[in-house]
C-alpha positions as protocol buffer text, in pm:
chain_id: "A"
residue {
  index: 1
  type: UNK
  ca { x: -18 y: -27 z: 25 }
}
residue {
  index: 2
  type: UNK
  ca { x: 156 y: 285 z: -112 }
}
residue {
  index: 3
  type: UNK
  ca { x: 8 y: 564 z: 112 }
}
residue {
  index: 4
  type: UNK
  ca { x: -93 y: 383 z: 377 }
}
residue {
  index: 5
  type: UNK
  ca { x: -222 y: 622 z: 608 }
}
residue {
  index: 6
  type: UNK
  ca { x: -137 y: 910 z: 407 }
}
residue {
  index: 7
  type: UNK
  ca { x: -408 y: 1250 z: 496 }
}
residue {
  index: 8
  type: UNK
  ca { x: -499 y: 1354 z: 150 }
}
residue {
  index: 9
  type: UNK
  ca { x: -740 y: 1606 z: 70 }
}
residue {
  index: 10
  type: UNK
  ca { x: -925 y: 1607 z: -249 }
}
residue {
  index: 11
  type: UNK
  ca { x: -1061 y: 1885 z: -334 }
}
residue {
  index: 12
  type: UNK
  ca { x: -1341 y: 1896 z: -656 }
}
residue {
  index: 13
  type: UNK
  ca { x: -1396 y: 2254 z: -826 }
}
residue {
  index: 14
  type: UNK
  ca { x: -1651 y: 2369 z: -1096 }
}
residue {
  index: 15
  type: UNK
  ca { x: -1465 y: 2203 z: -1430 }
}
residue {
  index: 16
  type: UNK
  ca { x: -1715 y: 1954 z: -1463 }
}
residue {
  index: 17
  type: UNK
  ca { x: -1608 y: 1813 z: -1778 }
}
residue {
  index: 18
  type: UNK
  ca { x: -1306 y: 1658 z: -1558 }
}
residue {
  index: 19
  type: UNK
  ca { x: -1482 y: 1458 z: -1316 }
}
residue {
  index: 20
  type: UNK
  ca { x: -1479 y: 1115 z: -1476 }
}
residue {
  index: 21
  type: UNK
  ca { x: -1070 y: 1158 z: -1483 }
}
residue {
  index: 22
  type: UNK
  ca { x: -1047 y: 1248 z: -1097 }
}
residue {
  index: 23
  type: UNK
  ca { x: -1325 y: 1007 z: -939 }
}
residue {
  index: 24
  type: UNK
  ca { x: -1132 y: 721 z: -1084 }
}
residue {
  index: 25
  type: UNK
  ca { x: -791 y: 867 z: -890 }
}
residue {
  index: 26
  type: UNK
  ca { x: -980 y: 907 z: -577 }
}
residue {
  index: 27
  type: UNK
  ca { x: -1037 y: 513 z: -595 }
}
residue {
  index: 28
  type: UNK
  ca { x: -727 y: 455 z: -658 }
}
residue {
  index: 29
  type: UNK
  ca { x: -532 y: 676 z: -361 }
}
residue {
  index: 30
  type: UNK
  ca { x: -787 y: 473 z: -121 }
}
residue {
  index: 31
  type: UNK
  ca { x: -742 y: 113 z: -282 }
}
residue {
  index: 32
  type: UNK
  ca { x: -328 y: 197 z: -221 }
}
residue {
  index: 33
  type: UNK
  ca { x: -418 y: 284 z: 187 }
}
residue {
  index: 34
  type: UNK
  ca { x: -468 y: 666 z: 175 }
}
residue {
  index: 35
  type: UNK
  ca { x: -705 y: 821 z: 384 }
}
residue {
  index: 36
  type: UNK
  ca { x: -904 y: 1082 z: 183 }
}
residue {
  index: 37
  type: UNK
  ca { x: -1043 y: 1361 z: 290 }
}
residue {
  index: 38
  type: UNK
  ca { x: -1290 y: 1514 z: -15 }
}
residue {
  index: 39
  type: UNK
  ca { x: -1378 y: 1870 z: -39 }
}
residue {
  index: 40
  type: UNK
  ca { x: -1577 y: 2053 z: -318 }
}
residue {
  index: 41
  type: UNK
  ca { x: -1637 y: 2429 z: -443 }
}
residue {
  index: 42
  type: UNK
  ca { x: -2002 y: 2547 z: -363 }
}
residue {
  index: 43
  type: UNK
  ca { x: -2049 y: 2526 z: -789 }
}
residue {
  index: 44
  type: UNK
  ca { x: -1911 y: 2157 z: -776 }
}
residue {
  index: 45
  type: UNK
  ca { x: -2154 y: 2047 z: -486 }
}
residue {
  index: 46
  type: UNK
  ca { x: -2434 y: 2219 z: -649 }
}
residue {
  index: 47
  type: UNK
  ca { x: -2509 y: 2221 z: -954 }
}
residue {
  index: 48
  type: UNK
  ca { x: -2623 y: 1973 z: -1236 }
}
residue {
  index: 49
  type: UNK
  ca { x: -2441 y: 2011 z: -1606 }
}
residue {
  index: 50
  type: UNK
  ca { x: -2476 y: 1797 z: -1890 }
}
residue {
  index: 51
  type: UNK
  ca { x: -2187 y: 1584 z: -1747 }
}
residue {
  index: 52
  type: UNK
  ca { x: -2379 y: 1481 z: -1454 }
}
residue {
  index: 53
  type: UNK
  ca { x: -2557 y: 1562 z: -1145 }
}
residue {
  index: 54
  type: UNK
  ca { x: -2441 y: 1727 z: -829 }
}
residue {
  index: 55
  type: UNK
  ca { x: -2600 y: 1435 z: -636 }
}
residue {
  index: 56
  type: UNK
  ca { x: -2452 y: 1171 z: -854 }
}
residue {
  index: 57
  type: UNK
  ca { x: -2122 y: 1261 z: -773 }
}
residue {
  index: 58
  type: UNK
  ca { x: -2157 y: 1336 z: -442 }
}
residue {
  index: 59
  type: UNK
  ca { x: -2297 y: 1014 z: -311 }
}
residue {
  index: 60
  type: UNK
  ca { x: -2043 y: 815 z: -573 }
}
residue {
  index: 61
  type: UNK
  ca { x: -1717 y: 1032 z: -398 }
}
residue {
  index: 62
  type: UNK
  ca { x: -1878 y: 968 z: -19 }
}
residue {
  index: 63
  type: UNK
  ca { x: -1906 y: 612 z: -102 }
}
residue {
  index: 64
  type: UNK
  ca { x: -1533 y: 600 z: -214 }
}
residue {
  index: 65
  type: UNK
  ca { x: -1395 y: 774 z: 61 }
}
residue {
  index: 66
  type: UNK
  ca { x: -1658 y: 675 z: 370 }
}
residue {
  index: 67
  type: UNK
  ca { x: -1607 y: 1061 z: 432 }
}
residue {
  index: 68
  type: UNK
  ca { x: -1871 y: 1321 z: 413 }
}
residue {
  index: 69
  type: UNK
  ca { x: -1782 y: 1552 z: 164 }
}
residue {
  index: 70
  type: UNK
  ca { x: -1686 y: 1932 z: 298 }
}
residue {
  index: 71
  type: UNK
  ca { x: -1865 y: 2158 z: 143 }
}
residue {
  index: 72
  type: UNK
  ca { x: -1857 y: 2460 z: 348 }
}
residue {
  index: 73
  type: UNK
  ca { x: -1614 y: 2753 z: 466 }
}
residue {
  index: 74
  type: UNK
  ca { x: -1737 y: 2643 z: 822 }
}
residue {
  index: 75
  type: UNK
  ca { x: -1651 y: 2292 z: 752 }
}
residue {
  index: 76
  type: UNK
  ca { x: -1295 y: 2405 z: 590 }
}
residue {
  index: 77
  type: UNK
  ca { x: -1149 y: 2568 z: 842 }
}
residue {
  index: 78
  type: UNK
  ca { x: -1048 y: 2315 z: 1111 }
}
residue {
  index: 79
  type: UNK
  ca { x: -864 y: 2119 z: 832 }
}
residue {
  index: 80
  type: UNK
  ca { x: -523 y: 2291 z: 955 }
}
residue {
  index: 81
  type: UNK
  ca { x: -524 y: 2344 z: 1325 }
}
residue {
  index: 82
  type: UNK
  ca { x: -699 y: 1980 z: 1384 }
}
residue {
  index: 83
  type: UNK
  ca { x: -394 y: 1869 z: 1118 }
}
residue {
  index: 84
  type: UNK
  ca { x: -624 y: 1686 z: 910 }
}
residue {
  index: 85
  type: UNK
  ca { x: -435 y: 1663 z: 593 }
}
residue {
  index: 86
  type: UNK
  ca { x: -69 y: 1599 z: 491 }
}
residue {
  index: 87
  type: UNK
  ca { x: -114 y: 1699 z: 139 }
}
residue {
  index: 88
  type: UNK
  ca { x: -377 y: 1814 z: -79 }
}
residue {
  index: 89
  type: UNK
  ca { x: -491 y: 1815 z: -413 }
}
residue {
  index: 90
  type: UNK
  ca { x: -714 y: 2025 z: -634 }
}
residue {
  index: 91
  type: UNK
  ca { x: -803 y: 1863 z: -914 }
}
residue {
  index: 92
  type: UNK
  ca { x: -963 y: 1999 z: -1124 }
}
residue {
  index: 93
  type: UNK
  ca { x: -840 y: 2352 z: -1035 }
}
residue {
  index: 94
  type: UNK
  ca { x: -1038 y: 2618 z: -1222 }
}
residue {
  index: 95
  type: UNK
  ca { x: -897 y: 2942 z: -1331 }
}
residue {
  index: 96
  type: UNK
  ca { x: -1152 y: 3097 z: -1115 }
}
residue {
  index: 97
  type: UNK
  ca { x: -1001 y: 2912 z: -826 }
}
residue {
  index: 98
  type: UNK
  ca { x: -655 y: 2945 z: -952 }
}
residue {
  index: 99
  type: UNK
  ca { x: -683 y: 3313 z: -976 }
}
residue {
  index: 100
  type: UNK
  ca { x: -830 y: 3321 z: -603 }
}
residue {
  index: 101
  type: UNK
  ca { x: -537 y: 3129 z: -437 }
}
residue {
  index: 102
  type: UNK
  ca { x: -279 y: 3322 z: -642 }
}
residue {
  index: 103
  type: UNK
  ca { x: -464 y: 3675 z: -477 }
}
residue {
  index: 104
  type: UNK
  ca { x: -545 y: 3517 z: -113 }
}
residue {
  index: 105
  type: UNK
  ca { x: -883 y: 3508 z: -178 }
}
residue {
  index: 106
  type: UNK
  ca { x: -1066 y: 3233 z: 79 }
}
residue {
  index: 107
  type: UNK
  ca { x: -1451 y: 3262 z: -8 }
}
residue {
  index: 108
  type: UNK
  ca { x: -1491 y: 2943 z: -119 }
}
residue {
  index: 109
  type: UNK
  ca { x: -1509 y: 2594 z: 105 }
}
residue {
  index: 110
  type: UNK
  ca { x: -1182 y: 2474 z: -152 }
}
residue {
  index: 111
  type: UNK
  ca { x: -963 y: 2807 z: -106 }
}
residue {
  index: 112
  type: UNK
  ca { x: -1052 y: 2823 z: 308 }
}
residue {
  index: 113
  type: UNK
  ca { x: -914 y: 2437 z: 343 }
}
residue {
  index: 114
  type: UNK
  ca { x: -611 y: 2518 z: 102 }
}
residue {
  index: 115
  type: UNK
  ca { x: -511 y: 2835 z: 317 }
}
residue {
  index: 116
  type: UNK
  ca { x: -586 y: 2607 z: 603 }
}
residue {
  index: 117
  type: UNK
  ca { x: -399 y: 2338 z: 506 }
}
residue {
  index: 118
  type: UNK
  ca { x: -125 y: 2604 z: 462 }
}
residue {
  index: 119
  type: UNK
  ca { x: -69 y: 2681 z: 776 }
}
residue {
  index: 120
  type: UNK
  ca { x: 118 y: 2364 z: 876 }
}
residue {
  index: 121
  type: UNK
  ca { x: 357 y: 2431 z: 527 }
}
residue {
  index: 122
  type: UNK
  ca { x: 231 y: 2064 z: 370 }
}
residue {
  index: 123
  type: UNK
  ca { x: 180 y: 2060 z: -59 }
}
residue {
  index: 124
  type: UNK
  ca { x: -78 y: 2172 z: -255 }
}
residue {
  index: 125
  type: UNK
  ca { x: -99 y: 1951 z: -588 }
}
residue {
  index: 126
  type: UNK
  ca { x: -286 y: 2207 z: -841 }
}
residue {
  index: 127
  type: UNK
  ca { x: -455 y: 1994 z: -1129 }
}
residue {
  index: 128
  type: UNK
  ca { x: -548 y: 2293 z: -1405 }
}
residue {
  index: 129
  type: UNK
  ca { x: -891 y: 2251 z: -1601 }
}
residue {
  index: 130
  type: UNK
  ca { x: -897 y: 2604 z: -1752 }
}
residue {
  index: 131
  type: UNK
  ca { x: -1018 y: 2717 z: -2102 }
}
residue {
  index: 132
  type: UNK
  ca { x: -857 y: 3051 z: -2018 }
}
residue {
  index: 133
  type: UNK
  ca { x: -508 y: 2903 z: -1888 }
}
residue {
  index: 134
  type: UNK
  ca { x: -330 y: 3111 z: -2212 }
}
residue {
  index: 135
  type: UNK
  ca { x: -482 y: 3433 z: -2134 }
}
residue {
  index: 136
  type: UNK
  ca { x: -674 y: 3582 z: -1851 }
}
residue {
  index: 137
  type: UNK
  ca { x: -543 y: 3272 z: -1602 }
}
residue {
  index: 138
  type: UNK
  ca { x: -171 y: 3257 z: -1762 }
}
residue {
  index: 139
  type: UNK
  ca { x: -47 y: 3554 z: -1468 }
}
residue {
  index: 140
  type: UNK
  ca { x: -226 y: 3356 z: -1189 }
}
residue {
  index: 141
  type: UNK
  ca { x: -80 y: 3032 z: -1263 }
}
residue {
  index: 142
  type: UNK
  ca { x: 297 y: 3168 z: -1289 }
}
residue {
  index: 143
  type: UNK
  ca { x: 207 y: 3319 z: -948 }
}
residue {
  index: 144
  type: UNK
  ca { x: 140 y: 2940 z: -847 }
}
residue {
  index: 145
  type: UNK
  ca { x: 425 y: 2791 z: -1030 }
}
residue {
  index: 146
  type: UNK
  ca { x: 700 y: 3014 z: -848 }
}
residue {
  index: 147
  type: UNK
  ca { x: 512 y: 2999 z: -506 }
}
residue {
  index: 148
  type: UNK
  ca { x: 610 y: 2761 z: -206 }
}
residue {
  index: 149
  type: UNK
  ca { x: 442 y: 2447 z: -137 }
}
residue {
  index: 150
  type: UNK
  ca { x: 240 y: 2490 z: -470 }
}
residue {
  index: 151
  type: UNK
  ca { x: 318 y: 2156 z: -746 }
}
residue {
  index: 152
  type: UNK
  ca { x: 166 y: 2088 z: -1069 }
}
residue {
  index: 153
  type: UNK
  ca { x: -1 y: 1777 z: -1224 }
}
residue {
  index: 154
  type: UNK
  ca { x: 182 y: 1799 z: -1574 }
}
residue {
  index: 155
  type: UNK
  ca { x: -66 y: 1965 z: -1854 }
}
residue {
  index: 156
  type: UNK
  ca { x: -110 y: 2018 z: -2209 }
}
residue {
  index: 157
  type: UNK
  ca { x: -335 y: 2251 z: -2399 }
}
residue {
  index: 158
  type: UNK
  ca { x: -701 y: 2079 z: -2419 }
}
residue {
  index: 159
  type: UNK
  ca { x: -780 y: 2146 z: -2796 }
}
residue {
  index: 160
  type: UNK
  ca { x: -520 y: 2343 z: -2941 }
}
residue {
  index: 161
  type: UNK
  ca { x: -780 y: 2429 z: -3258 }
}
residue {
  index: 162
  type: UNK
  ca { x: -1084 y: 2500 z: -3100 }
}
residue {
  index: 163
  type: UNK
  ca { x: -969 y: 2574 z: -2732 }
}
residue {
  index: 164
  type: UNK
  ca { x: -630 y: 2731 z: -2810 }
}
residue {
  index: 165
  type: UNK
  ca { x: -612 y: 2926 z: -2468 }
}
residue {
  index: 166
  type: UNK
  ca { x: -724 y: 2602 z: -2273 }
}
residue {
  index: 167
  type: UNK
  ca { x: -489 y: 2367 z: -2052 }
}
residue {
  index: 168
  type: UNK
  ca { x: -591 y: 2014 z: -1894 }
}
residue {
  index: 169
  type: UNK
  ca { x: -421 y: 1873 z: -1642 }
}
residue {
  index: 170
  type: UNK
  ca { x: -318 y: 1462 z: -1770 }
}
residue {
  index: 171
  type: UNK
  ca { x: -477 y: 1240 z: -1486 }
}
residue {
  index: 172
  type: UNK
  ca { x: -215 y: 929 z: -1503 }
}
residue {
  index: 173
  type: UNK
  ca { x: 33 y: 1171 z: -1354 }
}
residue {
  index: 174
  type: UNK
  ca { x: -159 y: 1282 z: -1029 }
}
residue {
  index: 175
  type: UNK
  ca { x: -37 y: 957 z: -835 }
}
residue {
  index: 176
  type: UNK
  ca { x: 337 y: 1058 z: -947 }
}
residue {
  index: 177
  type: UNK
  ca { x: 299 y: 1410 z: -880 }
}
residue {
  index: 178
  type: UNK
  ca { x: 155 y: 1309 z: -472 }
}
residue {
  index: 179
  type: UNK
  ca { x: 504 y: 1131 z: -470 }
}
residue {
  index: 180
  type: UNK
  ca { x: 763 y: 1401 z: -575 }
}
residue {
  index: 181
  type: UNK
  ca { x: 581 y: 1662 z: -406 }
}
residue {
  index: 182
  type: UNK
  ca { x: 591 y: 1444 z: -58 }
}
residue {
  index: 183
  type: UNK
  ca { x: 982 y: 1484 z: -145 }
}
residue {
  index: 184
  type: UNK
  ca { x: 935 y: 1876 z: -233 }
}
residue {
  index: 185
  type: UNK
  ca { x: 988 y: 1828 z: -590 }
}
residue {
  index: 186
  type: UNK
  ca { x: 823 y: 1924 z: -889 }
}
residue {
  index: 187
  type: UNK
  ca { x: 779 y: 1620 z: -1156 }
}
residue {
  index: 188
  type: UNK
  ca { x: 887 y: 1732 z: -1497 }
}
residue {
  index: 189
  type: UNK
  ca { x: 816 y: 1797 z: -1709 }
}
residue {
  index: 190
  type: UNK
  ca { x: 546 y: 2019 z: -1650 }
}
residue {
  index: 191
  type: UNK
  ca { x: 459 y: 2075 z: -1976 }
}
residue {
  index: 192
  type: UNK
  ca { x: 342 y: 1774 z: -2198 }
}
């Protein structure tokens, strides 16, 4: 068991089209012995989309982890003081969430979870999924790339023809990124 007794905060934000990539990773982490604490942004927790119903995602994640999803700021605040996480991953991390993290804005369960987690100087992993990564979000991504305790799942252009500014993480690298971040290393290459 690769991650026996490791406490992983796993946060999902509103890039609903990538939930099918992240939920199997949660399952794999649990299988490898990790204690996964699920966290969802307001939108991820509440919105039904063409990619699925919120209640179905919630049910699936809670069944896999055996834990109730943190979905309020009040629920996320104790993460740091109570040392509930050793490492945190935000997958998917939208441009909106990345902007808030880069600028110290704490107004969602996920940004509060990250802020609370960071008080213990533990690593946070970012799995980018945003249509404006190579435009409006580029500055914020650059900020986090240069900030201590932040690590990135390798990413690539989503679809350079129809979405030329979009970037998306490669889920096959999430576990390798966790392993590297636990050793204070950024997996390379970041750009695929």
